[in-house]
C-alpha positions as CSV (number, residue, x, y, z in Angstrom):
1,M,43.1,-1.1,-1.8
2,I,40.5,-1.3,0.9
3,E,41.5,2.1,2.2
4,L,41.3,3.9,-1.2
5,P,38.4,6.4,-1.8
6,L,35.9,5.7,-4.6
7,M,34.3,8.4,-6.7
8,L,30.8,7.4,-7.9
9,P,29.3,8.4,-11.2
10,C,27.2,11.1,-9.5
11,G,30.3,12.8,-8.2
12,A,30.0,11.7,-4.6
13,T,33.1,10.0,-3.0
14,L,33.1,7.0,-0.6
15,P,36.1,7.4,1.8
16,N,37.1,3.7,1.5
17,R,36.0,0.5,-0.2
18,L,34.4,-1.3,2.7
19,C,30.7,-1.2,3.4
20,K,28.6,-2.3,6.3
21,A,26.1,-4.3,4.3
22,A,22.3,-4.1,4.7
23,M,21.0,-6.2,7.5
24,T,17.5,-6.1,8.9
25,E,17.3,-4.5,12.3
26,G,13.8,-4.9,13.6
27,L,14.2,-1.8,15.8
28,A,11.5,0.6,14.6
29,N,8.6,1.3,17.0
30,P,5.2,-0.2,16.2
31,S,4.4,2.8,14.0
32,G,7.4,2.1,11.9
33,H,9.4,5.1,13.1
34,A,13.1,5.3,13.8
35,T,14.1,5.0,17.4
36,P,17.0,5.8,19.8
37,A,18.1,2.1,19.4
38,L,18.6,2.6,15.7
39,T,20.5,5.9,16.4
40,R,22.8,4.2,18.9
41,L,23.4,1.2,16.6
42,Y,24.3,3.2,13.6
43,G,26.5,5.5,15.6
44,L,28.5,2.5,16.7
45,W,28.8,1.3,13.1
46,S,29.7,4.8,11.9
47,D,32.5,4.8,14.4
48,G,33.5,1.4,13.1
49,G,35.3,2.8,10.1
50,A,33.2,1.8,7.0
51,G,33.2,4.1,4.1
52,L,29.6,3.3,3.5
53,L,26.8,2.1,5.8
54,L,23.6,0.6,4.3
55,S,20.5,0.4,6.4
56,G,18.2,-2.6,6.6
57,N,14.9,-2.5,4.7
58,V,13.2,0.9,4.9
59,Q,9.7,0.0,3.7
60,I,7.7,2.1,1.3
61,D,4.4,0.4,2.3
62,A,3.3,-0.3,5.9
63,D,1.3,-3.3,4.8
64,H,4.3,-5.0,3.1
65,L,7.0,-5.5,5.6
66,E,10.1,-7.7,5.4
67,R,9.6,-8.3,9.1
68,P,8.0,-6.7,12.2
69,G,10.2,-3.8,13.3
70,N,11.0,-2.4,9.8
71,V,11.3,1.4,9.5
72,I,8.4,2.6,7.3
73,V,8.3,5.7,5.1
74,D,5.1,5.5,3.2
75,R,3.9,9.1,3.4
76,E,5.1,12.7,4.1
77,P,6.3,12.5,7.7
78,D,5.2,14.8,10.5
79,P,7.9,16.9,12.3
80,Q,8.4,14.3,15.1
81,V,8.8,11.4,12.7
82,M,11.2,13.5,10.5
83,D,13.2,14.5,13.6
84,A,13.7,10.8,14.4
85,L,14.9,10.1,10.9
86,K,17.3,13.0,11.1
87,Q,18.8,11.8,14.3
88,W,19.3,8.3,12.8
89,A,20.9,9.8,9.7
90,S,23.1,12.1,11.8
91,A,24.4,9.2,14.0
92,G,25.1,7.1,10.9
93,T,27.3,9.7,9.3
94,R,29.1,11.1,12.3
95,N,32.4,9.6,11.3
96,G,32.4,11.3,7.9
97,N,31.2,8.1,6.1
98,H,28.2,7.7,3.8
99,F,25.0,6.3,5.1
100,W,22.5,5.1,2.5
101,A,19.0,3.9,3.2
102,Q,18.0,0.6,1.6
103,I,14.4,1.2,0.3
104,S,12.2,-1.8,-0.3
105,H,8.7,-3.4,-0.7
106,A,8.4,-7.0,0.4
107,G,5.5,-8.0,-1.9
108,R,4.5,-11.6,-1.3
109,Q,7.5,-12.1,1.1
110,C,5.5,-10.5,3.9
111,Q,4.7,-12.6,6.8
112,K,1.0,-13.6,7.3
113,M,1.1,-12.1,10.8
114,V,1.7,-8.7,9.1
115,N,-0.5,-9.1,6.1
116,P,-2.4,-12.3,5.1
117,R,-3.1,-11.1,1.6
118,P,0.0,-9.2,0.3
119,K,0.1,-7.7,-3.1
120,A,2.5,-9.2,-5.7
121,P,3.0,-9.2,-9.5
122,S,0.9,-12.4,-9.7
123,A,-1.1,-14.5,-7.3
124,V,1.7,-17.0,-6.9
125,K,2.1,-18.1,-3.3
126,L,5.6,-18.4,-1.8
127,G,6.7,-22.1,-1.9
128,L,7.7,-22.5,1.7
129,P,6.3,-24.9,4.3
130,G,5.0,-23.7,7.7
131,G,2.2,-21.4,6.6
132,Q,4.0,-18.2,7.6
133,F,3.1,-16.4,4.3
134,G,-0.3,-15.7,3.0
135,E,-2.0,-15.9,-0.4
136,P,-0.8,-13.0,-2.6
137,V,-3.1,-10.8,-4.6
138,A,-2.1,-9.8,-8.2
139,M,-1.4,-6.1,-8.4
140,S,-3.5,-3.7,-10.5
141,E,-2.0,-1.1,-12.8
142,G,-2.8,1.5,-10.1
143,D,-1.0,-0.6,-7.5
144,I,2.1,-0.7,-9.5
145,Q,2.1,3.0,-10.1
146,T,1.6,3.6,-6.4
147,V,4.7,1.5,-5.7
148,I,6.8,3.5,-8.2
149,T,5.6,6.8,-6.6
150,G,6.3,5.3,-3.2
151,F,9.9,4.6,-4.0
152,A,10.4,8.1,-5.2
153,R,8.7,9.7,-2.2
154,C,10.6,7.5,0.3
155,A,14.0,8.4,-1.4
156,R,13.2,12.2,-1.3
157,V,12.1,12.1,2.4
158,L,15.3,10.2,3.4
159,K,17.5,12.6,1.4
160,D,15.8,15.5,3.3
161,A,16.5,13.7,6.6
162,G,20.2,13.6,5.9
163,F,20.9,10.2,4.4
164,T,23.6,10.5,1.8
165,G,22.2,8.0,-0.7
166,V,19.6,5.3,-1.2
167,Q,19.8,1.7,-2.4
168,V,16.7,0.3,-4.3
169,H,16.3,-3.3,-3.2
170,A,15.6,-5.5,-6.3
171,A,17.0,-8.8,-4.9
172,H,16.3,-11.6,-2.5
173,G,12.7,-12.2,-3.8
174,Y,11.2,-8.9,-2.6
175,L,8.7,-7.1,-4.8
176,L,11.0,-5.7,-7.6
177,S,12.8,-9.0,-7.7
178,Q,9.4,-10.8,-7.9
179,F,8.7,-8.7,-11.0
180,L,12.0,-9.8,-12.6
181,S,11.4,-13.5,-12.1
182,P,9.1,-15.4,-14.5
183,R,8.3,-17.8,-11.6
184,S,6.6,-15.1,-9.6
185,N,5.6,-12.8,-12.5
186,Q,3.1,-14.5,-14.7
187,R,1.5,-11.3,-16.0
188,S,0.6,-10.9,-19.7
189,D,0.5,-7.0,-19.7
190,Q,3.3,-4.5,-20.0
191,W,4.7,-5.6,-16.6
192,G,5.2,-9.2,-17.5
193,G,6.3,-11.7,-20.1
194,T,9.5,-10.5,-21.8
195,L,12.5,-9.4,-19.8
196,E,12.0,-5.8,-20.9
197,N,8.5,-5.9,-19.4
198,R,9.5,-7.8,-16.2
199,A,12.3,-5.2,-15.6
200,R,9.9,-2.3,-16.2
201,A,8.8,-1.9,-12.5
202,L,12.5,-1.7,-11.4
203,L,13.6,0.7,-14.1
204,E,10.7,3.0,-13.7
205,S,11.2,3.0,-9.9
206,V,14.9,3.9,-10.4
207,R,13.9,6.7,-12.8
208,A,11.4,8.1,-10.4
209,V,13.9,8.0,-7.5
210,R,16.5,9.8,-9.6
211,L,14.0,12.4,-10.5
212,A,13.1,12.9,-6.9
213,V,16.6,13.2,-5.5
214,G,18.5,14.9,-8.3
215,P,21.6,14.0,-10.3
216,D,24.2,14.5,-7.5
217,F,22.6,12.1,-5.0
218,P,23.9,8.5,-5.0
219,V,21.3,5.9,-6.1
220,G,22.3,2.3,-5.9
221,V,20.5,-1.0,-6.7
222,K,20.8,-4.4,-5.1
223,L,20.2,-7.0,-7.9
224,N,20.1,-10.7,-7.9
225,S,22.8,-12.3,-10.1
226,A,20.3,-15.1,-10.3
227,D,17.4,-16.6,-8.3
228,F,19.1,-20.1,-8.5
229,Q,15.7,-21.7,-9.1
230,R,14.5,-23.6,-12.2
231,G,12.6,-21.2,-14.5
232,G,13.6,-18.2,-12.4
233,F,15.6,-15.0,-13.1
234,D,19.0,-16.2,-14.4
235,F,22.4,-14.7,-14.8
236,D,22.1,-13.8,-18.5
237,E,18.9,-11.9,-17.7
238,S,20.6,-10.2,-14.7
239,L,23.5,-9.0,-16.9
240,Q,21.0,-7.4,-19.3
241,V,19.1,-5.7,-16.5
242,A,22.5,-4.5,-15.1
243,K,23.2,-2.9,-18.5
244,W,19.9,-1.1,-18.4
245,L,20.5,0.1,-14.9
246,E,23.9,1.4,-15.9
247,A,22.3,3.3,-18.7
248,E,19.9,4.8,-16.1
249,G,22.9,6.3,-14.2
250,V,23.0,4.0,-11.2
251,D,25.9,4.8,-9.0
252,L,26.6,1.4,-7.3
253,L,25.3,-2.0,-8.3
254,E,25.4,-4.6,-5.5
255,I,25.4,-8.2,-6.8
256,S,23.6,-10.7,-4.7
257,G,21.3,-13.7,-5.3
258,G,18.6,-16.0,-4.1
259,T,15.1,-15.7,-2.6
260,Y,13.4,-17.1,0.5
261,E,12.7,-20.3,-1.5
262,Q,16.3,-20.6,-2.5
263,P,18.4,-18.6,0.1
264,R,21.8,-18.5,-1.6
265,L,22.3,-15.1,0.2
266,L,22.8,-17.3,3.3
267,N,25.0,-19.8,1.4
268,V,22.5,-22.6,1.9
269,D,20.4,-24.7,-0.3
270,G,16.7,-23.9,-0.1
271,I,13.4,-25.7,-0.7
272,E,14.0,-25.7,-4.4
273,P,17.0,-27.4,-6.0
274,V,19.8,-25.0,-7.0
275,E,19.7,-24.1,-10.7
276,S,23.2,-23.9,-12.2
277,Q,24.1,-20.7,-14.0
278,S,26.3,-19.8,-17.0
279,V,29.1,-18.6,-14.8
280,K,32.0,-20.9,-13.8
281,A,32.7,-20.8,-10.1
282,S,36.3,-20.3,-9.3
283,T,38.0,-22.5,-6.7
284,R,39.9,-19.5,-5.2
285,A,36.9,-17.3,-4.5
286,R,34.7,-19.9,-2.7
287,E,34.5,-17.8,0.4
288,A,32.9,-15.0,-1.6
289,Y,29.5,-16.2,-2.8
290,F,29.0,-13.7,-5.7
291,V,32.5,-12.6,-6.7
292,D,32.4,-14.8,-9.8
293,F,29.1,-13.2,-11.0
294,A,30.5,-9.7,-10.5
295,Q,33.7,-10.7,-12.3
296,A,31.6,-11.9,-15.3
297,M,29.6,-8.7,-15.2
298,R,32.7,-6.5,-15.0
299,K,33.7,-7.6,-18.5
300,E,30.6,-5.8,-19.9
301,L,29.9,-3.0,-17.4
302,T,31.6,0.1,-16.1
303,V,29.2,0.9,-13.2
304,P,30.9,0.4,-9.8
305,L,30.1,-3.0,-8.4
306,M,29.7,-4.2,-4.8
307,V,29.8,-7.8,-3.6
308,T,28.6,-9.0,-0.2
309,G,28.5,-12.4,1.3
310,G,31.2,-14.7,2.8
311,L,34.2,-12.5,2.5
312,R,36.2,-12.7,5.7
313,R,39.9,-12.7,4.6
314,L,41.7,-9.4,3.9
315,D,43.7,-11.0,1.0
316,A,40.5,-12.2,-0.7
317,M,39.0,-8.7,-0.3
318,E,42.1,-7.1,-1.7
319,N,42.2,-9.5,-4.6
320,A,38.6,-8.8,-5.5
321,L,39.3,-5.1,-5.6
322,E,42.7,-5.4,-7.4
323,T,41.3,-7.7,-10.2
324,G,38.4,-5.3,-10.8
325,S,35.8,-8.0,-9.7
326,A,34.4,-5.5,-7.2
327,D,34.8,-1.8,-6.4
328,V,33.2,-2.1,-2.9
329,I,33.3,-5.0,-0.4
330,G,30.2,-5.5,1.7
331,I,30.6,-7.0,5.2
332,G,27.5,-8.1,7.2
333,R,27.4,-10.7,9.9
334,P,30.8,-10.0,11.5
335,L,29.6,-6.5,12.3
336,C,26.7,-7.9,14.4
337,A,29.2,-9.1,17.0
338,M,32.2,-6.9,16.2
339,P,31.0,-3.4,15.3
340,D,34.6,-2.2,14.8
341,A,35.5,-5.1,12.4
342,I,36.1,-2.7,9.5
343,S,38.5,-0.5,11.5
344,Q,40.4,-3.7,12.4
345,L,40.7,-4.6,8.7
346,L,41.9,-1.1,7.9
347,S,44.5,-1.5,10.6
348,G,45.8,-4.8,9.0
349,R,43.7,-7.6,10.6
350,E,44.1,-10.5,8.3
351,E,40.8,-12.3,8.8
352,L,37.4,-11.7,10.5
353,P,35.8,-14.4,12.7
354,R,33.0,-16.7,11.4
355,F,30.7,-16.6,14.3
356,E,28.3,-19.0,12.6
357,N,30.9,-21.8,12.9
358,H,30.4,-21.7,16.7
359,L,26.6,-21.7,16.6
360,S,24.3,-24.7,16.6
361,L,20.5,-24.7,16.5
362,L,20.2,-28.3,17.5
363,P,21.6,-30.4,20.4
364,R,24.3,-32.8,19.5
365,W,22.0,-35.8,19.7
366,L,19.7,-34.3,17.1
367,K,22.5,-33.2,14.7
368,F,21.6,-36.0,12.4
369,L,18.5,-34.1,11.4
370,E,20.6,-31.5,9.7
371,A,21.2,-34.1,7.0
372,I,17.6,-33.5,6.0
373,K,17.6,-30.4,3.7
374,L,14.5,-28.9,5.3
375,F,15.9,-29.0,8.8
376,K,19.2,-27.6,7.6
377,T,17.5,-24.7,5.9
378,L,15.3,-24.0,8.9
379,G,18.3,-24.2,11.1
380,T,20.1,-21.7,9.0
381,F,17.2,-19.3,9.1
382,A,16.9,-19.7,12.9
383,T,20.6,-19.0,13.3
384,Q,19.8,-15.7,11.7
385,Y,17.9,-14.9,14.9
386,W,21.2,-15.0,16.8
387,Y,22.5,-12.2,14.7
388,Y,19.2,-10.3,14.9
389,E,19.4,-10.4,18.7
390,Q,23.0,-9.2,18.7
391,I,21.9,-6.3,16.6
392,S,19.0,-5.6,19.0
393,L,21.4,-5.7,22.0
394,L,23.8,-3.3,20.3
395,G,21.0,-0.9,19.6
396,H,19.5,-1.1,23.1
397,T,22.6,-1.4,25.2
398,G,25.7,-0.9,23.0
399,E,26.9,-4.4,24.0
400,I,26.6,-7.9,22.6
401,D,26.1,-11.3,24.4
402,P,28.6,-13.7,22.8
403,K,27.3,-16.6,25.1
404,L,23.7,-16.2,23.9
405,S,22.3,-19.5,22.6
406,V,20.4,-19.7,19.3
407,F,17.4,-21.1,21.1
408,K,17.3,-18.1,23.5
409,A,17.8,-15.7,20.6
410,T,15.0,-17.3,18.6
411,Q,12.6,-17.1,21.6
412,R,13.4,-13.5,22.2
413,Q,13.0,-12.5,18.5
414,M,9.7,-14.4,18.1
415,K,8.3,-12.8,21.3
416,S,9.5,-9.4,20.1
417,A,7.9,-9.8,16.7
418,T,4.6,-10.9,18.1
419,A,4.5,-8.0,20.6
420,W,5.4,-5.5,17.8
421,V,2.5,-6.7,15.6
422,A,0.1,-6.6,18.5
423,A,1.0,-3.0,19.2
424,R,0.7,-1.8,15.6
425,P,-1.7,1.1,15.2
426,P,-4.6,0.4,12.8
427,S,-4.0,1.4,9.2
428,P,-5.4,4.9,8.5
């Protein structure tokens, strides 16, 4: 089934059921504009056979970045900036596939080096050690309306640039996800309290985006199946929000989960204990982190569903599609080191490699530290730098470095982030 097209509710058609999932690139220039490296990278991924490419975070607010190097669309672009976006979109669609921009606002999950006082639903600091994140400031009514307007403007600009759709990021603990969670949203006004109020920022943002891009342009949403934290956004609430999104005419709902505090998106326990959910995990689908949640949602939803995370075997992908658990399969990490991985699957390759099995953050004589949850979690996040650096190499040179160590990748990525922040122009 992976090779079959999929017609979306808006009438657009994806040429197959495989998607290059959203992965942060860090390749924008210090002004947040698209670059030749992004154009080269997405040209490679377009040639790689996916029916749909999703970009990494395109931020609607220059002061609330997921990481240094995010593309930023927070205003009407001048001709030069627009031309760079058009080149990026053109390269990402050159093989006849869709290329959607993932639009986002980091809220409190913005590093202190970018913004020491980020805005968030409530002044609840991120519960992570290390001091990388600042003290958030509770948003005013005007701030929230600015965010909703920002999502709509960003979507319209990207449509005009040639992107074929957008995905609103409401997962992984970023701003819209923060509104959904009672842990991070402790407001008592119309934006907090009941689930209907906590979902208001997301639903109004989606409505504004739809109004800005029209009925025939694909609009997707990435939604947590759960935060996996005690007192957080849980599966039953996620299912209700999904029903509301379906009623809003969303074209593709990607099911994910976790936050920085509980990074289930990386299949690792976080700082907080994992909170069990009202969905029984199947033995068979263990390699797919969120298939069980999508399968439970499918019983009550008709909107096309996408699952990302852990899927490497072709038979597991086919099973998820054939059973209706998912309509689209997202693939992420393998494409950092094998940009034609999807073409290989379409040609019959039975399984993609798990590069993380060959990586180690710590020398063997320090491996015992991984038994300590904090070191294991930090090690998992650091391993991400290996993938980030391979993405960077693909963008700048078109080639990867399979022998690159995690230590070297971490050093390069930290140096690059520091230099990027130092070179940022002052806010207007």
